[in-house]
MARKE-625221 format. One record per residue (C-alpha): residue number from 0; residue in one letter; x, y negated, z. Coordinates in pm, 1 decimal, m for minus. Each point is the difference from the previous one (the first is absolute). Example, Ala and Ser with C-alpha at 12.3 -4.5 7.8 and 13.67 -1.06 7.14 Angstrom:
% MARKE-625221
  num  residu        c1        c2        c3
    0       A    1230.0     450.0     780.0
    1       S     137.0    m344.0     m66.0
% end
This chain:
% MARKE-625221
  num  residu        c1        c2        c3
    0       M   m1441.4    1500.2     863.5
    1       T     118.9    m303.9     192.3
    2       N    m344.2    m153.6      74.2
    3       A     151.7    m329.5    m111.0
    4       Y    m128.9    m225.6    m276.6
    5       I      95.9    m311.9    m194.1
    6       P    m284.1    m245.0     m66.8
    7       Y     m22.0     m66.7    m371.8
    8       G     169.7    m333.0     m74.6
    9       A     158.2     m31.6     346.5
   10       Y     351.2      m1.1    m141.6
   11       W     226.0    m233.5    m194.2
   12       S     345.6     m42.7    m144.5
   13       T     190.7    m305.1    m104.8
   14       P     168.2       2.5    m336.5
   15       F     351.7     136.6      33.1
   16       A     273.4    m253.3     m69.3
   17       K     341.9      75.1    m141.9
   18       W     321.9      m3.8     199.2
   19       Q      86.8    m362.8      85.6
   20       G    m325.0    m109.7    m160.5
   21       A    m306.2    m193.6     113.0
   22       L     m26.4     161.7     347.1
   23       A     371.7      10.2      82.3
   24       R      m7.9    m284.1     253.7
   25       L    m330.3      78.0     169.5
   26       H       4.4     185.6     332.8
   27       S    m163.0     334.3     m78.8
   28       L    m202.7      25.0     322.2
   29       K    m132.1    m355.8     m17.0
   30       L     m96.6      59.0    m361.9
   31       A    m160.5     335.6      84.7
   32       A    m204.5    m153.0     281.9
   33       N    m121.6    m281.3    m226.0
   34       T     m87.1     244.8    m277.3
   35       A    m182.2     244.7     227.4
   36       R    m203.6    m271.9     168.8
   37       A    m101.3    m156.1    m331.4
   38       A     m85.8     336.4    m157.0
   39       L    m215.9     109.8     291.6
   40       E    m173.8    m335.9      27.4
   41       A     m74.9       5.2    m374.2
   42       R    m167.2     338.1      50.4
   43       E    m180.6    m127.4     311.4
   44       F     143.9     291.9     193.0
   45       P     m94.1     m16.3     371.2
   46       M     339.4     m67.5     161.7
   47       E    m140.1      85.1     343.6
   48       S     m22.2     364.0    m115.2
   49       F     376.1      55.3      26.6
   50       D     123.5     175.3     311.4
   51       L     343.2     104.4    m132.0
   52       G     254.5    m120.8    m252.4
   53       I     295.5     174.9    m163.3
   54       L     277.9    m194.5    m170.6
   55       G     225.8     161.3    m258.0
   56       L     332.8    m179.2     m43.5
   57       S     337.7     130.5    m114.7
   58       V     206.8    m317.2     m50.3
   59       P      41.1    m212.6     316.2
   60       Q    m101.4    m364.2       3.2
   61       P      57.0    m267.4     267.0
   62       S    m203.4      89.6     309.9
   63       S    m127.4     324.6    m153.2
   64       F      90.5     152.8     338.9
   65       F    m351.6    m110.1      99.9
   66       G    m151.7     191.8    m289.5
   67       L    m371.1      69.0     m23.2
   68       P    m113.2    m214.4     297.0
   69       W     157.7    m304.1    m164.8
   70       V    m175.6      74.5    m330.3
   71       T    m343.1      38.3     159.6
   72       G      64.8    m312.2     208.3
   73       M      68.5    m197.4    m318.1
   74       M    m322.4     142.6    m144.0
   75       G    m206.9    m125.8     294.3
   76       I     m72.9     347.0     142.3
   77       D     247.7     m13.1     285.0
   78       G    m187.7     259.9     202.0
   79       V     115.5     268.0    m244.9
   80       G     327.1     180.3      73.8
   81       G     180.1     294.9    m146.6
   82       P     329.7     138.5    m127.3
   83       T     242.8     m88.3    m275.4
   84       V     108.4     293.9    m216.1
   85       S     293.8      33.8    m237.9
   86       Q      56.1     294.1    m235.2
   87       A     154.8    m170.4    m301.5
   88       C    m218.5      57.1    m308.3
   89       A    m227.2     242.3     188.6
   90       T     m99.8    m275.7     243.3
   91       G    m334.8     m74.1    m165.0
   92       A    m114.3     362.0      m1.6
   93       R     133.1      53.0     353.3
   94       A    m187.3    m303.9     135.2
   95       L    m317.1     129.5    m165.5
   96       Q      51.9     342.9     157.2
   97       M      46.7    m153.7     344.5
   98       A    m316.7    m205.3     m42.1
   99       A    m198.2     306.2    m111.4
  100       Q     126.6     198.5     297.5
  101       E    m103.4    m272.4     243.8
  102       V    m349.4     m16.1    m149.6
  103       G     m30.8     378.0     m25.2
  104       D     106.5      44.0     362.8
  105       G    m244.4    m265.5     116.4
  106       T     272.7    m223.7     144.3
  107       A     m92.6    m278.6    m242.1
  108       N    m309.7     m86.0    m199.4
  109       C     130.3    m250.7    m252.2
  110       V     366.7     m35.4     m92.4
  111       L     164.7    m280.0    m194.8
  112       V     296.7     126.6    m204.0
  113       V     238.3    m267.6    m126.3
  114       T     314.1      84.0    m197.1
  115       A     256.5    m259.5    m102.7
  116       D     358.4     m29.1    m116.8
  117       R     234.3    m250.8    m156.9
  118       C     302.1     163.0    m160.2
  119       S     122.6    m340.0    m117.0
  120       N     227.6    m187.3     239.2
  121       G      22.5     311.7     216.3
  122       A     148.6     m28.6     344.3
  123       V     374.5      18.5      54.2
  124       I      47.5     149.2     344.8
  125       Y     307.8     m13.3     219.4
  126       Y      48.0     276.5     258.1
  127       P     256.0    m103.8     265.7
  128       D     260.8     253.4     115.3
  129       E     247.4    m128.8     255.4
  130       S     181.2     336.2       2.3
  131       A      90.6     m19.7    m371.7
  132       P     342.4    m126.3    m112.8
  133       G      m4.3    m376.3      42.4
  134       A    m353.0      37.4     144.5
  135       R    m120.3      m2.4    m357.8
  136       G    m358.3     118.2     m32.2
  137       V    m193.8     138.2    m294.7
  138       T    m189.1    m212.8    m253.8
  139       E    m284.3     154.3    m197.1
  140       A    m192.6    m142.7    m294.1
  141       W    m326.4     171.2      88.4
  142       V    m138.6      46.1    m350.1
  143       L     301.2      42.8    m226.7
  144       D     218.8     203.3     234.2
  145       N    m278.5     248.0      66.8
  146       F     m93.6      31.1    m367.9
  147       N     361.0      89.7     m67.4
  148       N      78.1     231.6     289.4
  149       D    m195.9     274.9     172.8
  150       P     213.8      61.8     309.3
  151       Y    m103.1     366.5      19.6
  152       A      m5.5     106.1    m364.3
  153       R     288.2    m238.9     m76.8
  154       N    m136.1    m122.8    m329.0
  155       A    m183.9    m292.2    m155.7
  156       M    m367.5      23.5     m94.3
  157       I      84.7      34.3    m368.4
  158       D     218.7     301.3      80.8
  159       T    m307.9     185.2     125.7
  160       A    m164.4     m51.8    m338.7
  161       E     308.5     122.1    m181.4
  162       N      21.6     306.8     223.8
  163       V    m359.5      91.9     m78.6
  164       A      34.6     m79.3    m370.8
  165       R     298.5     233.2     m12.1
  166       R    m183.6     278.8     181.5
  167       Y    m304.3     m19.1    m228.4
  168       G     188.9     m75.9    m320.1
  169       I    m178.6    m333.3     m47.3
  170       T     141.9    m217.1    m276.9
  171       T      10.9    m376.5     m40.0
  172       A    m240.3      30.0    m293.7
  173       E    m257.6     182.1     214.5
  174       Q      25.8    m268.3     265.8
  175       H     m45.1    m277.6    m254.7
  176       D    m307.7     172.7    m141.4
  177       V    m156.4     m11.5     346.7
  178       V      93.5    m365.8      44.5
  179       L    m170.8     m89.5    m328.5
  180       M    m307.2     196.4     105.4
  181       R     m16.8    m172.6     338.6
  182       Y      43.9    m341.8    m160.8
  183       G    m286.9      76.9    m234.7
  184       Q    m219.2     101.4     293.5
  185       Y      84.0    m325.9     175.6
  186       Q    m123.7    m190.2    m305.0
  187       E    m344.7     151.2      62.8
  188       A      m5.4    m181.1     335.3
  189       L      70.5    m327.1    m180.8
  190       A    m272.5      44.5    m261.9
  191       A    m295.3    m241.5     m14.3
  192       D     182.6    m263.6     203.9
  193       R     120.6     249.2     263.5
  194       Q    m349.4     131.6      65.9
  195       F     127.4     306.3     187.0
  196       Q     243.7    m186.2     223.7
  197       R    m258.1    m262.8      84.7
  198       R    m200.7     272.0     174.2
  199       Y     246.4      m5.7     290.1
  200       M     284.5    m248.4     m55.0
  201       A      18.7    m314.4     214.1
  202       E     153.0    m318.0    m134.7
  203       V     280.2    m147.7     209.1
  204       T      30.7    m370.3      70.2
  205       L     368.3     m80.0     m35.1
  206       T     138.2    m241.5     255.7
  207       D     328.2    m127.9     131.3
  208       S     177.4     231.7     244.5
  209       G    m179.7    m167.2     291.5
  210       F    m343.7      81.4    m147.8
  211       R     m84.9    m370.4       5.1
  212       K     m10.4    m127.7    m357.7
  213       A    m172.6     188.3    m282.4
  214       V     216.5      12.1    m311.0
  215       G    m186.2     246.1    m221.3
  216       T    m180.8     332.6     m28.2
  217       L     112.9     356.2     m70.7
  218       A    m295.4     168.8    m168.9
  219       A     166.4     294.2    m177.6
  220       D     305.4     223.1      32.3
  221       E     327.5    m176.3     m62.5
  222       G     300.0     176.9    m147.6
  223       V    m161.1     259.1    m227.6
  224       F     188.2     m30.0    m327.1
  225       P    m110.6     133.7    m340.0
  226       I     122.2     355.3     m56.8
  227       T      60.8     146.1    m344.7
  228       A     156.0     319.8    m128.8
  229       E     261.3    m210.0    m178.9
  230       G      90.3    m189.2     315.9
  231       L      26.3     315.4     207.1
  232       G     209.8     161.3    m270.0
  233       R     264.7    m267.7      39.2
  234       L      47.9      71.5     370.3
  235       K     283.1     215.2     130.1
  236       P     m18.7     205.9     319.4
  237       V      99.0    m196.8     308.9
  238       K     249.2     268.2      99.9
  239       A     262.3     108.2    m251.2
  240       D     m94.4     367.3      24.4
  241       G    m370.9     m54.2      62.1
  242       T    m339.5     m16.4    m173.0
  243       V    m185.2    m276.0     189.3
  244       T       4.2    m345.5    m161.1
  245       F    m123.6    m325.9     145.6
  246       G    m310.9      56.8    m209.6
  247       G     m63.4     336.6     165.7
  248       Q     m29.9    m141.4     349.7
  249       T    m204.4    m262.0     182.1
  250       H     109.4    m337.5     139.0
  251       P     m13.2    m144.2     354.1
  252       A    m289.5    m237.8      56.8
  253       D    m196.8    m198.2     258.3
  254       G    m366.6      16.0     100.8
  255       N    m258.0     132.1     243.5
  256       A    m313.6     212.6       6.7
  257       G    m259.6     105.0     254.3
  258       L    m296.6     229.2      65.3
  259       V    m268.1      59.8     259.2
  260       V     m41.0     351.6     142.9
  261       T    m306.8      68.0     208.7
  262       T    m287.2     232.2      85.9
  263       R    m259.4     107.1    m252.7
  264       E    m265.6    m213.9     165.5
  265       I     208.4    m319.1      m5.9
  266       A     122.5      74.3    m351.9
  267       R    m356.5      23.5    m125.7
  268       R     m97.8    m321.0     176.1
  269       T     296.6    m201.1    m125.3
  270       S      41.8     140.9    m351.1
  271       A     m18.6    m242.6    m292.3
  272       N    m209.5     268.2    m171.8
  273       Q    m183.5     238.3     229.1
  274       A     m43.1     247.4    m284.6
  275       V     374.8      68.4      13.7
  276       E     158.7     208.4     276.2
  277       I     376.1      45.4      40.2
  278       E     103.9     284.6     226.6
  279       L     356.0      81.2     103.7
  280       L      40.9     375.9     m32.0
  281       G     360.0      81.0      84.6
  282       F     363.2     m99.9      37.6
  283       G     329.3     176.5     m42.7
  284       T     366.9     m64.8      54.4
  285       A     308.9     184.2    m116.5
  286       R     377.1     m12.8      m5.1
  287       V     221.4     160.7    m262.2
  288       E     369.9      73.3     m10.1
  289       K     220.4    m301.6      38.3
  290       G      73.6    m200.4    m310.7
  291       H    m312.7     117.9    m188.0
  292       M    m260.3    m262.5      90.5
  293       P    m207.3      10.4    m326.3
  294       M     m99.4     360.6      78.8
  295       A    m166.4     m93.3     330.6
  296       P    m339.9    m112.9    m138.0
  297       V     m77.8     355.8    m112.2
  298       P       6.5     178.2     340.0
  299       A    m159.2    m306.8     160.0
  300       A    m286.3      28.5    m248.3
  301       H     m38.0     371.8      68.4
  302       A     m15.0     m72.8     374.5
  303       A    m266.1    m268.2     m46.4
  304       L    m205.6     225.0    m226.3
  305       A      22.2     282.5     254.3
  306       H    m111.9    m239.3     275.2
  307       A    m298.0     m96.0    m217.1
  308       G     m76.9     362.7     m89.3
  309       L      48.1     m63.4    m372.6
  310       D     231.7      91.8    m282.5
  311       I     137.0    m209.2    m285.8
  312       G    m276.2     125.7    m229.2
  313       R    m251.6    m198.8     204.3
  314       I     182.5    m329.0     m49.3
  315       D    m143.6    m256.4    m238.1
  316       A     257.5    m280.1      37.3
  317       V     364.3      m5.9     105.7
  318       K     201.6    m303.6      98.8
  319       T     369.2      26.1      78.2
  320       H     262.7    m225.4     143.3
  321       N     252.1      60.5    m275.6
  322       P     317.7    m203.2      52.2
  323       F     148.6     218.0    m272.0
  324       A    m166.5     150.1    m306.8
  325       V     161.7     323.6     118.3
  326       N    m255.6      15.8     283.9
  327       D    m298.3      37.8    m230.4
  328       I     169.2     251.1    m229.3
  329       V      76.7     227.1     294.4
  330       F    m351.5     m38.2     141.6
  331       A    m158.4      93.6    m332.0
  332       R     227.5     301.1     m47.7
  333       E     m54.9     132.2     351.4
  334       T    m376.1     m56.0      28.2
  335       G    m117.1      24.7    m361.1
  336       F    m179.8    m332.6      29.6
  337       P      40.7    m174.5    m338.1
  338       L     234.4    m298.5     m13.7
  339       A    m251.7    m191.7    m210.3
  340       R    m273.1      31.0     265.1
  341       M     213.7    m142.4     279.8
  342       N      33.1    m368.4      91.5
  343       N    m278.6    m147.7    m208.4
  344       Y       4.3    m380.5      18.7
  345       G     361.5     m11.7     116.5
  346       S     244.4     109.2     266.0
  347       S     299.7    m120.0     197.5
  348       L     232.2     104.8    m283.2
  349       I    m141.1    m299.7    m187.8
  350       W    m122.8    m254.9     251.5
  351       G     275.9      32.0     255.7
  352       H      97.6     119.9     338.6
  353       P     m52.1    m211.0     313.9
  354       Q       7.8     322.1     206.8
  355       A    m262.3     m25.3     276.8
  356       P    m290.1    m120.1    m221.9
  357       T      94.6     214.4    m300.7
  358       G    m201.6     304.6     104.3
  359       A    m286.6    m211.6     129.5
  360       R     m43.6    m172.0    m336.6
  361       S      16.9     334.6    m180.5
  362       I    m272.8     143.0     223.1
  363       I    m218.2    m306.1     m55.7
  364       E      38.7      32.3    m377.4
  365       M     m81.6     370.4      25.1
  366       I    m324.3     m81.3     183.4
  367       E    m102.9    m242.9    m271.4
  368       E      86.4     250.1    m273.7
  369       L    m220.1     261.1     166.6
  370       V    m284.2    m249.3      37.9
  371       L      19.0     m83.2    m370.8
  372       R     m17.9     368.2     m93.3
  373       G    m307.4      48.7     221.7
  374       G     175.3     168.0     292.8
  375       G     244.1     280.9      55.4
  376       V     299.8     107.6     204.5
  377       G     331.7    m182.4     m12.7
  378       L     352.8      85.1     109.3
  379       F     270.5    m252.7      76.4
  380       T     352.6     127.0      55.3
  381       G     342.0    m157.2       3.7
  382       C     354.8      25.4     123.9
  383       A     182.4    m200.5     263.6
  384       A     345.8     m46.2     144.2
  385       G     151.0     302.8     171.7
  386       D    m122.2     241.1    m270.1
  387       T    m352.0     m10.3     141.6
  388       G    m343.9     m19.1    m155.9
  389       M    m348.8    m102.8     113.1
  390       A    m334.6      76.8    m162.2
  391       T    m366.6     m91.2      43.6
  392       V    m318.9     161.2    m131.7
  393       L    m330.5    m189.5      m7.5
  394       K    m342.1      41.9    m156.5
  395       V    m226.8    m260.4    m155.9
  396       T    m368.0      97.8     m20.5
  397       E    m343.8    m147.5     m16.5
  398       A    m102.8     m41.7     362.5
  399       K    m257.3     249.7     121.5
  400       G    m252.8     m42.6     276.8
  401       N      57.3     125.9     353.2
% end
């Protein structure tokens, strides 16, 4: 047990916007600060409770060197400091783990976790090198170059999916079946005028790049296209000798998400519904052989379950960061957890991949799913760059007395 809790309702996520879409020109940290402040004020959360903040960010923005202290300064809580953490798509789960550890160790009482990324208009960085021929340095397109080249495994992200598909004998048809299933689950989140998403999703006021003039509102995910068996059937694998199509993988996106992690006492006092208790039970991390990233969520999940003292049979809901349909197929085969019971209400395979907030949004959706089912234990697990994985186990129950 971590002795760390999330107050019910003390979390939020923006809609995720497609690559070069509605959020492409908005500074991700300024947007995240505005969103977090508005979400907390709407919930009348006592801002003076925070004594630590953790920022998750994997794509640099202008002045992001100043990290978390800049974000809390923009939020009007400039007495709150803390670190900035980057672990690609595991950033959200890692930031949550760090917050839980601080609370569990007694070094913080109430932690603000903010995760934000903008894959659109990613930085192009120049690294000087006066010793190179002609003093020519190195230029890196932060997002695209790193998607396409792991400097250790020497492959692109899609190659990791193909390597795992080959090892497990996973066909294109199997992958497309999972994509159709996940798209159907996402439709459940849109039912009754997006009733499920409205439980946690914050609308974004769209402005010019200087955050001065309002030009519109982003109320729902942007960039989720209709998926049909016929449409998937027309797609060819991206690689000539492969199995993964564009339909069998996610898309880069922009957005932010945040949570509050605190003590049981503060969680009870600040919960939007004091009958609901959300306890963080365990975390796990793992690394698999190079070039096999979609396998990493499985050992990460086992590590988190071991930390929580549970096994997969005790899990009521599973959420995965699944940049490839291959991820979920492997997880189901290795753990026995049914594909159809995973990722209710959607997943990153469908709504996109802004990296740092991806896991945070998944965990928030998992909490709401467990609340709707009357409580239970949930597992989030996902892969990240460097053939790593990160997992989280939490429990939603009816709060008991002291």
